[in-house]
ROSE-4610 file (N, C-alpha, C; in Angstrom, 1 decimal, always signed):
// ROSE-4610
residu = [X/X/X/X/X/X/X/X/X/X/X/X/X/X/X/X/X/X/X/X/X/X/X/X/X/X/X/X/X/X/X/X/X/X/X/X/X/X/X/X/X/X/X/X/X/X/X/X/X/X/X/X/X/X/X/X/X/X/X/X/X/X/X/X/X/X/X/X/X/X/X/X/X/X/X/X/X/X/X/X/X/X/X/X/X/X/X/X/X/X/X/X/X/X/X/X/X/X/X/X/X/X/X/X/X/X/X/X/X/X/X/X/X/X/X/X/X/X/X/X/X/X/X/X/X/X/X/X/X/X/X/X/X/X/X/X/X/X/X/X/X/X/X/X/X/X/X/X/X/X/X/X/X/X/X/X/X/X/X/X/X/X/X/X/X/X/X/X/X/X/X/X/X/X/X/X/X/X/X/X/X/X/X/X/X/X/X/X/X/X/X/X/X/X/X/X/X/X/X/X/X/X/X/X/X/X/X/X/X/X/X/X/X/X/X/X/X/X/X/X/X/X/X/X/X/X/X/X/X/X/X/X/X/X/X/X/X/X/X/X/X/X/X/X/X/X/X/X/X/X/X/X/X/X/X/X/X/X/X/X/X/X/X/X/X/X/X/X/X/X/X/X/X/X/X/X/X/X/X/X/X/X/X/X/X/X/X/X/X/X/X/X/X/X/X/X/X/X/X/X/X/X/X/X/X/X/X/X/X/X/X/X/X/X/X/X/X/X/X/X/X/X/X/X/X/X/X/X/X/X/X/X/X]
num = [1/1/1/2/2/2/3/3/3/4/4/4/5/5/5/6/6/6/7/7/7/8/8/8/9/9/9/10/10/10/11/11/11/12/12/12/13/13/13/14/14/14/15/15/15/16/16/16/17/17/17/18/18/18/19/19/19/20/20/20/21/21/21/22/22/22/23/23/23/24/24/24/25/25/25/26/26/26/27/27/27/28/28/28/29/29/29/30/30/30/31/31/31/32/32/32/33/33/33/34/34/34/35/35/35/36/36/36/37/37/37/38/38/38/39/39/39/40/40/40/41/41/41/42/42/42/43/43/43/44/44/44/45/45/45/46/46/46/47/47/47/48/48/48/49/49/49/50/50/50/51/51/51/52/52/52/53/53/53/54/54/54/55/55/55/56/56/56/57/57/57/58/58/58/59/59/59/60/60/60/61/61/61/62/62/62/63/63/63/64/64/64/65/65/65/66/66/66/67/67/67/68/68/68/69/69/69/70/70/70/71/71/71/72/72/72/73/73/73/74/74/74/75/75/75/76/76/76/77/77/77/78/78/78/79/79/79/80/80/80/81/81/81/82/82/82/83/83/83/84/84/84/85/85/85/86/86/86/87/87/87/88/88/88/89/89/89/90/90/90/91/91/91/92/92/92/93/93/93/94/94/94/95/95/95/96/96/96/97/97/97/98/98/98/99/99/99/100/100/100/101/101/101/102/102/102/103/103/103/104/104/104/105/105/105/106/106/106/107/107/107/108/108/108/109/109/109/110/110/110/111/111/111]
x = [+0.8/+0.0/+0.9/+0.5/+1.3/+0.8/+1.7/+1.3/+1.3/+0.6/+0.6/+2.0/+2.9/+4.3/+4.9/+4.7/+5.3/+4.6/+3.4/+2.7/+3.4/+4.1/+4.8/+6.1/+6.1/+7.3/+8.5/+8.3/+9.4/+9.2/+10.2/+10.1/+9.8/+10.2/+9.9/+8.6/+7.8/+6.5/+5.6/+5.2/+4.4/+3.0/+2.6/+1.3/+1.4/+2.6/+2.8/+1.9/+1.7/+1.0/-0.5/-1.0/-2.4/-2.6/-1.6/-1.8/-1.6/-1.2/-1.1/-2.4/-2.6/-3.8/-3.9/-5.1/-5.3/-6.1/-5.8/-6.6/-7.9/-8.6/-9.9/-9.8/-10.4/-10.2/-11.0/-11.9/-12.7/-11.9/-12.2/-11.4/-11.8/-10.9/-11.2/-12.2/-13.0/-14.0/-13.5/-12.3/-11.7/-11.5/-11.1/-10.9/-12.3/-13.3/-14.6/-15.1/-14.9/-15.4/-14.6/-13.4/-12.6/-13.2/-13.5/-14.2/-15.4/-16.2/-17.5/-17.4/-16.2/-16.1/-16.5/-16.5/-17.0/-18.1/-19.0/-20.0/-21.1/-22.1/-23.1/-24.4/-24.3/-25.5/-26.6/-27.8/-28.9/-28.7/-27.7/-27.4/-28.4/-29.1/-30.1/-30.8/-31.8/-32.5/-31.7/-30.6/-29.7/-28.5/-28.5/-27.4/-27.4/-26.2/-26.1/-26.3/-26.3/-26.5/-27.6/-28.6/-29.7/-29.9/-30.1/-30.4/-32.0/-32.5/-33.9/-34.4/-35.6/-36.2/-37.3/-37.8/-38.9/-38.5/-37.2/-36.8/-36.9/-36.8/-37.0/-36.0/-34.8/-33.8/-33.5/-34.4/-34.2/-35.2/-34.8/-35.7/-36.6/-37.7/-38.6/-38.3/-38.4/-38.2/-39.4/-39.2/-40.3/-41.4/-41.3/-42.4/-43.0/-42.8/-43.4/-44.9/-45.5/-47.0/-47.7/-47.0/-47.6/-48.2/-47.5/-48.0/-47.5/-46.7/-46.1/-44.8/-44.4/-43.2/-42.1/-42.4/-41.4/-41.5/-42.6/-42.8/-43.8/-43.9/-44.9/-46.3/-47.2/-48.6/-49.1/-50.0/-50.5/-51.1/-50.8/-51.3/-50.5/-49.4/-48.6/-48.0/-48.1/-47.6/-48.5/-49.7/-50.7/-51.7/-51.7/-52.5/-54.0/-54.3/-55.7/-56.4/-57.7/-58.5/-59.9/-60.3/-61.7/-62.6/-63.8/-64.8/-66.1/-67.1/-68.5/-68.8/-70.1/-70.6/-70.4/-70.0/-69.8/-71.2/-72.2/-73.5/-74.2/-73.8/-74.4/-73.6/-74.0/-73.3/-72.3/-72.2/-71.2/-69.8/-69.5/-68.2/-67.8/-68.7/-68.4/-68.2/-69.0/-68.8/-67.4/-67.1/-65.7/-64.6/-64.8/-63.8/-63.5/-64.6/-64.5/-63.8/-64.1/-63.4/-61.9/-61.6/-60.2/-59.4/-60.0/-59.3/-59.0/-59.9/-59.7/-58.5/-58.1/-56.9/-55.6/-55.6/-54.4/-54.3/-55.4/-55.3/-56.3/-56.0/-56.9/-57.9/-59.2/-60.3/-61.5/-62.4/-63.7/-64.7/-65.3/-66.4/-67.7/-68.4/-69.7/-70.8/-70.5/-71.5/-72.5/-73.7/-74.7/-75.1/-75.6/-76.0/-77.3]
y = [-1.2/+0.0/+1.2/+2.2/+3.4/+4.5/+5.1/+6.2/+7.5/+8.5/+9.8/+10.4/+10.2/+10.7/+9.9/+8.6/+7.8/+8.2/+8.7/+9.0/+10.2/+11.0/+12.1/+11.6/+11.6/+11.1/+12.0/+13.3/+14.2/+15.0/+15.0/+15.6/+17.1/+17.7/+19.2/+19.4/+18.4/+18.5/+19.5/+20.6/+21.6/+21.1/+20.0/+19.5/+18.3/+18.0/+16.9/+17.0/+18.3/+18.5/+18.1/+18.2/+17.9/+16.4/+15.6/+14.2/+13.7/+14.6/+14.3/+14.4/+13.6/+13.6/+14.9/+15.5/+16.7/+16.4/+17.1/+16.9/+17.6/+17.6/+18.3/+19.8/+20.3/+21.8/+22.7/+22.1/+23.0/+23.5/+24.8/+25.3/+24.7/+24.7/+24.1/+24.9/+24.3/+25.1/+26.4/+26.3/+27.5/+28.6/+28.3/+29.3/+29.8/+29.0/+29.5/+30.4/+30.1/+31.0/+32.4/+32.3/+33.6/+34.4/+33.7/+34.4/+35.2/+34.5/+35.0/+36.0/+36.3/+37.2/+38.6/+39.0/+40.3/+40.2/+39.2/+39.0/+40.0/+40.0/+41.0/+40.5/+39.7/+39.0/+40.1/+39.9/+40.7/+42.2/+42.6/+44.1/+44.8/+44.1/+44.7/+43.6/+44.0/+43.1/+42.3/+43.0/+42.4/+41.6/+41.5/+40.8/+39.3/+38.7/+37.3/+36.4/+36.9/+36.0/+36.6/+35.7/+36.1/+35.0/+35.5/+34.6/+34.4/+33.5/+33.3/+34.2/+34.8/+35.6/+36.4/+37.4/+38.3/+39.7/+40.0/+41.4/+41.5/+42.8/+43.1/+42.4/+42.3/+41.7/+40.2/+39.6/+38.2/+37.3/+36.0/+35.1/+34.4/+33.9/+33.1/+31.7/+30.9/+29.5/+28.8/+27.7/+27.0/+26.6/+26.5/+26.1/+27.3/+28.6/+29.7/+29.7/+30.3/+30.2/+31.5/+32.6/+34.0/+34.2/+33.8/+33.9/+35.2/+36.0/+37.2/+37.0/+35.7/+35.4/+34.9/+33.8/+33.3/+33.9/+34.6/+35.3/+36.4/+37.4/+38.4/+37.9/+38.6/+38.3/+38.8/+38.1/+38.6/+40.0/+40.9/+42.2/+43.2/+42.7/+43.6/+44.8/+46.0/+47.1/+47.7/+47.1/+47.6/+48.6/+48.8/+49.8/+49.5/+48.2/+47.8/+48.0/+48.6/+48.8/+48.3/+47.5/+46.9/+47.7/+48.1/+48.9/+48.3/+48.8/+48.3/+47.6/+47.6/+47.0/+45.5/+44.9/+43.4/+42.7/+43.3/+42.7/+42.7/+43.5/+43.5/+42.9/+43.0/+42.5/+43.4/+44.7/+45.7/+45.2/+44.8/+44.3/+43.1/+42.2/+41.0/+41.4/+42.3/+42.8/+43.5/+44.3/+45.0/+44.0/+43.0/+41.9/+41.2/+40.9/+40.2/+41.1/+42.4/+43.3/+43.4/+43.5/+43.6/+42.3/+41.2/+39.9/+39.9/+40.4/+40.5/+41.3/+42.2/+43.0/+42.3/+41.2/+40.6/+39.1/+38.4/+37.1/+36.9/+36.0/+35.8/+34.7/+35.0/+34.1/+34.5/+33.6/+34.0/+34.3/+35.5/+35.9/+35.6/+34.5/+34.1/+34.6/+35.5/+36.0/+36.9/+37.0/+37.8/+39.0/+40.0/+41.2/+40.9]
z = [+0.0/+0.0/+0.0/-0.8/-0.9/+0.1/+0.8/+1.7/+0.9/+1.4/+0.7/+0.4/+1.4/+1.2/+0.0/-0.1/-1.1/-2.5/-2.5/-3.7/-4.4/-3.7/-4.3/-5.0/-6.3/-7.1/-6.9/-6.9/-6.8/-5.5/-4.6/-3.3/-3.4/-4.6/-4.8/-5.5/-5.6/-6.3/-5.6/-6.3/-5.6/-5.2/-5.8/-5.4/-4.5/-3.9/-3.0/-1.8/-1.3/-0.1/-0.3/-1.5/-1.8/-1.5/-1.7/-1.5/-0.1/+0.8/+2.2/+2.9/+4.0/+4.8/+5.5/+5.5/+6.3/+7.5/+8.6/+9.8/+9.8/+10.9/+10.9/+10.7/+9.7/+9.4/+10.3/+11.1/+12.0/+13.1/+13.5/+14.6/+15.9/+16.9/+18.2/+18.9/+19.9/+20.6/+21.3/+21.8/+22.4/+21.4/+20.2/+19.2/+18.7/+18.7/+18.3/+19.3/+20.6/+21.7/+21.6/+21.2/+21.0/+19.9/+18.8/+17.6/+18.1/+19.0/+19.4/+20.6/+21.1/+22.2/+21.9/+20.6/+20.2/+19.2/+19.3/+18.4/+18.5/+17.6/+17.5/+18.2/+19.2/+19.8/+20.2/+19.6/+19.9/+19.7/+18.9/+18.8/+17.9/+17.1/+16.2/+15.4/+14.6/+13.8/+12.8/+12.3/+11.3/+11.9/+13.2/+13.9/+13.4/+13.4/+12.9/+14.1/+15.3/+16.5/+17.3/+17.7/+18.6/+19.6/+20.9/+21.9/+22.0/+22.8/+22.9/+24.0/+23.8/+24.9/+24.3/+25.1/+24.7/+24.3/+24.3/+23.9/+22.4/+22.0/+20.6/+19.6/+20.0/+19.1/+19.4/+20.1/+20.4/+19.6/+19.5/+18.8/+19.8/+19.3/+20.2/+20.1/+21.2/+21.1/+20.4/+19.9/+19.1/+20.0/+21.3/+22.1/+22.9/+22.4/+23.1/+23.1/+24.1/+24.2/+24.5/+24.3/+24.4/+25.8/+26.8/+28.2/+28.9/+28.2/+28.7/+29.5/+29.7/+30.5/+29.5/+28.8/+27.9/+26.5/+26.2/+25.0/+25.3/+24.4/+24.6/+24.4/+25.1/+24.9/+23.5/+22.9/+21.6/+21.8/+20.9/+21.0/+21.7/+22.4/+23.2/+22.3/+22.8/+22.1/+21.0/+20.9/+19.9/+20.4/+21.7/+22.3/+22.3/+22.4/+22.3/+23.6/+23.5/+24.7/+24.4/+25.4/+25.3/+26.1/+25.5/+26.2/+26.0/+26.8/+26.8/+28.1/+28.3/+29.6/+29.5/+30.6/+30.6/+30.6/+31.0/+31.1/+29.7/+28.8/+27.5/+26.4/+25.2/+24.0/+23.5/+23.9/+23.4/+23.7/+24.9/+25.3/+24.4/+24.2/+23.4/+21.9/+21.4/+20.1/+19.9/+20.9/+20.9/+21.0/+21.8/+21.9/+20.6/+19.9/+18.6/+17.6/+17.6/+16.7/+17.1/+18.4/+18.8/+18.4/+18.6/+18.3/+16.8/+16.0/+14.6/+14.2/+15.0/+14.8/+15.0/+15.9/+16.3/+15.8/+15.6/+15.1/+13.9/+13.0/+11.9/+12.2/+12.1/+12.3/+11.5/+11.4/+10.7/+11.7/+11.6/+12.5/+11.9/+12.4/+12.0/+12.9/+13.8/+14.7/+13.9/+14.5/+13.9/+14.9/+14.3/+15.1/+15.9]
């Protein structure tokens, strides 16, 4: 069996190194951490790195539930105000209108 060094016919062959085995080209974990010591984590919407959370420049985890803790509640920051008497249909009508502003659904209610 021929080793990569033996495959080089001429010791001065400029392509001799191509025939030699290469180690793992990936940087070591410590080197990767050093690269990231000045990263752009959560610095803006165009940052290449984002952590998970509820702040503006963070990403939401896949299992978020809009509970106001692990992710924002639906409608947060939209200035929605519900009005009308709780005993009548005005409050319900306003609630249906407000929900239509934040989530998509079909309103099949009648007046």
